LODRENVO-816116 format. One line per 5 residues: number of its first residue (from 1); their letters; for each residue z, y, x of N, C-alpha, C. Coordinates in steps of 0.05 Angstrom, whole numbers, padded with zeros to 5 digits. Atoms other than C-alpha are relative to their C-alpha. Example, Ala and Ser with C-alpha at 12.3 -4.5 7.8 and 13.67 -1.06 7.14 Angstrom:
% residues 2
1	as	00000 -00024 00018 00156 -00090 00246 00000 00024 00018; -00001 -00024 -00016 00143 -00021 00273 00014 00022 -00015
***
This chain:
% residues 140
1	mewqt	-00006 -00012 -00027 00046 -00388 -00109 00007 -00024 00020; -00004 00018 -00019 00041 -00428 -00046 00011 00011 00023; -00016 -00013 -00022 00083 -00425 00015 -00011 -00020 00019; 00007 00018 -00020 00059 -00453 00081 00021 00004 00025; -00024 00005 -00019 00111 -00481 00132 -00015 00007 00029
6	reggi	00004 00000 -00030 00108 -00468 00207 -00018 -00020 00008; 00018 00025 -00006 00079 -00537 00212 -00025 -00001 -00008; 00029 -00002 00014 00018 -00518 00173 -00003 -00012 -00027; -00001 00013 00028 00038 -00563 00112 00004 00024 -00024; 00000 -00015 00025 00030 -00531 00045 00017 -00012 -00019
11	csami	-00010 00009 00024 00080 -00541 -00010 00004 00017 -00021; -00008 -00016 00025 00092 -00512 -00080 00024 00013 00002; -00027 -00011 -00003 00149 -00463 -00081 00006 00018 -00021; -00005 -00024 00018 00186 -00421 -00129 00004 00024 00014; 00002 -00028 -00004 00183 -00350 -00126 00024 00008 00021
16	esatv	-00026 -00010 -00015 00258 -00347 -00095 -00001 -00015 00029; -00003 00012 -00025 00243 -00393 -00035 -00023 00014 00021; 00017 -00009 -00018 00182 -00353 -00010 00014 00024 00016; -00010 -00019 -00021 00195 -00304 00050 -00004 00028 -00014; 00003 -00022 00016 00167 -00246 00013 -00018 -00006 -00028
21	tltde	00014 -00001 00023 00137 -00232 -00055 -00015 00028 -00003; 00015 -00029 00004 00087 -00179 -00077 00000 00005 -00031; 00001 -00010 00032 00092 -00141 -00148 -00031 00001 -00006; 00030 -00005 00009 00029 -00136 -00189 -00011 00026 00007; 00016 -00028 -00007 00016 -00064 -00170 -00005 -00003 00036
26	alsql	00007 00006 -00033 00023 -00084 -00091 -00025 -00016 00003; 00018 00026 -00005 -00020 -00148 -00100 -00029 00017 -00009; 00027 -00018 00005 -00074 -00099 -00138 -00013 00020 00022; 00003 -00017 -00018 -00070 -00049 -00088 -00009 -00008 00030; 00011 00020 -00024 -00080 -00102 -00027 -00022 -00010 -00007
31	kslld	00019 00012 00007 -00130 -00132 -00061 -00028 00018 00001; 00022 -00027 00000 -00173 -00065 -00066 -00006 00007 00032; 00000 -00010 -00024 -00155 -00047 00004 -00017 -00026 00022; 00007 00020 -00008 -00173 -00118 00028 -00031 00002 -00003; 00029 -00003 00009 -00242 -00115 -00009 -00015 00019 00017
36	keans	00014 -00021 -00016 -00261 -00050 00031 00001 -00008 00030; 00001 00008 -00025 -00249 -00084 00092 -00025 -00021 00011; 00024 00019 -00003 -00301 -00138 00082 00004 -00021 00023; -00007 00020 -00017 -00265 -00188 00129 00016 -00021 -00016; -00016 00023 00015 -00243 -00254 00090 00023 -00005 00015
41	dlalr	-00022 00008 -00020 -00194 -00271 00150 00023 00020 -00003; -00028 -00014 00002 -00151 -00213 00137 00020 -00006 -00019; -00021 -00001 00015 -00083 -00217 00115 00020 00024 00004; -00019 -00021 -00003 -00022 -00171 00109 00021 -00009 00016; -00022 00007 -00019 00022 -00174 00167 00028 00014 -00002
46	vfvsg	-00028 -00015 00008 00098 -00150 00149 00014 -00010 00021; -00015 00011 -00026 00142 -00147 00210 00022 00023 -00002; -00023 -00016 -00003 00209 -00112 00228 00001 00004 00031; -00006 -00008 -00029 00226 -00079 00296 00022 00021 00000; -00024 -00019 -00004 00280 -00042 00328 -00006 00029 -00002
51	ggcsg	00004 -00029 00003 00288 00032 00311 00009 00010 -00026; -00005 -00014 00021 00293 00079 00256 00031 00010 -00003; -00026 -00016 00008 00353 00112 00220 00026 -00023 00001; -00021 00021 00009 00390 00047 00206 -00001 -00026 00020; 00001 00022 -00015 00371 00000 00263 -00028 -00020 00006
56	lqygm	00030 00014 00007 00312 -00035 00240 -00022 00012 -00017; 00018 -00016 00019 00244 -00013 00208 -00021 -00020 -00003; 00021 00022 00003 00189 -00046 00171 -00024 00011 00010; 00029 -00006 -00009 00118 -00048 00194 -00017 -00019 -00017; 00022 00018 00014 00053 -00073 00156 -00026 00008 00015
61	afddn	00022 -00004 -00008 -00013 -00080 00180 -00022 -00020 -00007; 00020 00021 00006 -00077 -00117 00168 -00005 -00016 00028; 00001 00021 -00030 -00086 -00177 00220 -00014 -00024 -00011; 00012 00023 00001 -00135 -00235 00224 00003 -00019 00020; -00008 00020 -00018 -00097 -00273 00270 00029 -00010 00001
66	vrpgd	-00020 00014 00012 -00051 -00324 00249 00018 -00010 00029; -00010 00013 -00027 00001 -00336 00311 00018 -00022 00000; -00021 00021 00005 00044 -00395 00325 00026 00014 -00007; -00024 -00010 00015 00108 -00389 00286 00001 00015 -00023; 00004 -00010 00022 00077 -00349 00233 00006 -00012 -00025
71	eivhq	-00001 00010 00024 00100 -00359 00161 -00024 00010 -00017; 00027 -00010 00011 00039 -00354 00116 00006 -00003 -00036; 00000 00002 00029 00051 -00339 00037 -00027 00011 -00010; 00026 -00002 00011 -00004 -00342 -00007 00012 00007 -00029; -00004 -00011 00031 -00003 -00302 -00077 -00025 00013 -00008
76	dgvrv	00023 -00006 00014 -00060 -00297 -00120 -00026 00012 00019; 00025 -00005 -00022 -00112 -00298 -00063 00002 00019 00020; -00007 -00013 -00024 -00074 -00254 -00016 00019 -00018 00020; -00015 00005 -00020 -00046 -00274 00048 00020 00018 00013; -00022 -00017 -00014 00020 -00247 00078 00007 -00016 00026
81	liddf	-00009 00014 -00024 00038 -00263 00150 00026 00012 00007; -00018 -00008 -00015 00104 -00260 00179 00009 -00018 00019; -00005 00008 -00026 00127 -00271 00247 00030 -00018 -00002; -00028 00016 -00002 00190 -00319 00264 00019 00018 00003; -00018 -00018 -00006 00230 -00259 00289 00007 00013 -00028
86	sapyi	-00003 -00017 00027 00219 -00220 00225 00011 -00017 -00023; -00008 00011 00026 00225 -00274 00173 00032 00002 -00010; -00027 -00003 00009 00302 -00278 00169 00013 00029 -00006; -00011 -00026 00002 00313 -00205 00166 -00013 00009 -00031; 00016 -00012 00030 00262 -00196 00101 -00002 -00025 -00016
91	rgsei	00001 00016 00017 00270 -00264 00069 00010 00006 -00028; -00010 -00010 00027 00271 -00257 -00006 -00010 00026 -00010; 00007 -00028 00000 00245 -00187 00001 -00026 00000 -00023; 00023 00001 00015 00192 -00163 -00052 -00017 00031 00013; 00015 -00028 -00012 00134 -00112 -00029 -00010 00012 -00023
96	dyvds	00008 -00012 00028 00118 -00061 -00085 -00018 00024 00013; 00019 -00020 -00010 00064 -00007 -00083 00016 00023 -00019; -00010 -00025 00014 00097 00063 -00109 -00015 00026 00002; 00015 -00023 -00002 00057 00124 -00125 00021 00023 -00011; -00019 -00022 00013 00103 00185 -00134 -00006 00025 00010
101	lmgag	00005 -00028 -00012 00107 00260 -00122 00002 00002 00032; -00003 -00001 -00027 00128 00246 -00053 -00016 -00010 00015; 00022 00014 -00012 00068 00203 -00035 -00005 -00029 -00016; 00005 00027 00012 00039 00135 -00049 00002 -00021 00026; 00005 00013 -00019 00046 00075 -00006 00021 -00030 -00009
106	ftvhn	-00013 00029 00001 00079 00004 00000 00029 00005 00010; -00026 -00004 -00012 00153 -00001 00003 00014 -00030 -00008; -00010 00023 00006 00202 -00064 00011 00022 00002 -00013; -00024 00002 00015 00256 -00081 -00032 00015 -00023 00016; -00013 00019 -00016 00305 -00122 00017 00027 -00004 -00006
111	pnavk	-00028 00005 00007 00362 -00160 -00010 00022 -00007 00020; -00015 00002 -00027 00386 -00170 00064 00012 00027 00010; -00008 -00020 -00013 00395 -00099 00076 00024 00014 -00013; -00025 -00008 00011 00468 -00073 00071 -00001 00032 -00005; 00005 -00032 00004 00443 00003 00078 -00029 00003 00010
116	scscg	00024 -00004 -00009 00377 00036 00090 -00002 00031 00000; 00005 -00030 -00002 00352 00105 00103 -00016 00011 -00022; 00010 -00008 00024 00332 00152 00052 -00031 00005 -00001; 00033 00006 -00003 00257 00151 00082 -00006 -00029 -00013; 00010 00021 00013 00257 00078 00057 -00013 -00015 00021
121	hsfdt	00015 00013 -00021 00228 00053 00123 00016 -00017 00019; -00012 00018 -00021 00288 00025 00162 00028 -00004 -00018; -00025 00012 00012 00349 -00016 00144 00018 -00014 00021; -00022 00012 -00016 00411 -00046 00170 00008 -00028 -00016; -00010 00023 00012 00430 -00121 00156 00030 -00004 00001
126	gedag	-00026 00001 -00008 00500 -00109 00177 00005 -00010 00029; 00004 00010 -00022 00485 -00147 00241 00002 00019 00024; 00012 -00017 -00020 00460 -00087 00280 00019 00027 -00004; -00017 -00027 00005 00515 -00035 00257 00011 00011 00025; -00007 -00016 -00022 00525 00018 00304 -00022 00010 00016
131	tarac	00025 -00007 -00014 00453 00022 00334 -00022 00017 -00018; 00013 -00022 00013 00431 00071 00284 -00010 00024 00014; 00003 -00026 -00011 00394 00132 00307 -00017 00014 -00017; 00022 -00016 00016 00355 00191 00278 -00028 -00010 00000; 00027 00004 00001 00285 00177 00254 -00017 00024 -00012
136	gcggh	00010 -00022 00010 00270 00247 00224 -00005 00001 -00030; 00008 00004 00026 00269 00227 00156 00025 00014 -00019; -00015 -00014 00016 00320 00281 00129 00027 00006 00012; -00027 -00008 -00018 00372 00295 00187 00020 -00017 00009; -00019 00024 -00007 00404 00224 00194 00003 00001 00024
***
């Protein structure tokens, strides 16, 4: 795994120092989805934004635009982009792909979250306590 610094330099990094890592299942699903897009510049952008039951929520989208300040994580041929606002909130997280009776999709296992919503899409790091609002995922 390589990790690219904001200044554009590449250094070898242990998994623990990467902003995010992908499980084998997430990597497999992402490679399959990216292959279907037929755009070799596409990467997975992972970000957080305000909202959700717990104050912050995760977002993911394909993006072929690397922005100033983005951290770029390379893992087995897949690039993950994280903006400088989101990076501190998700540093050390693992992205997984889960296929269950409730549906299939990507999920984030975040060691920085002190609480999260039952829907698994929002979280609180403790700094935003008191800003939680209902998101319609179980009456919270």
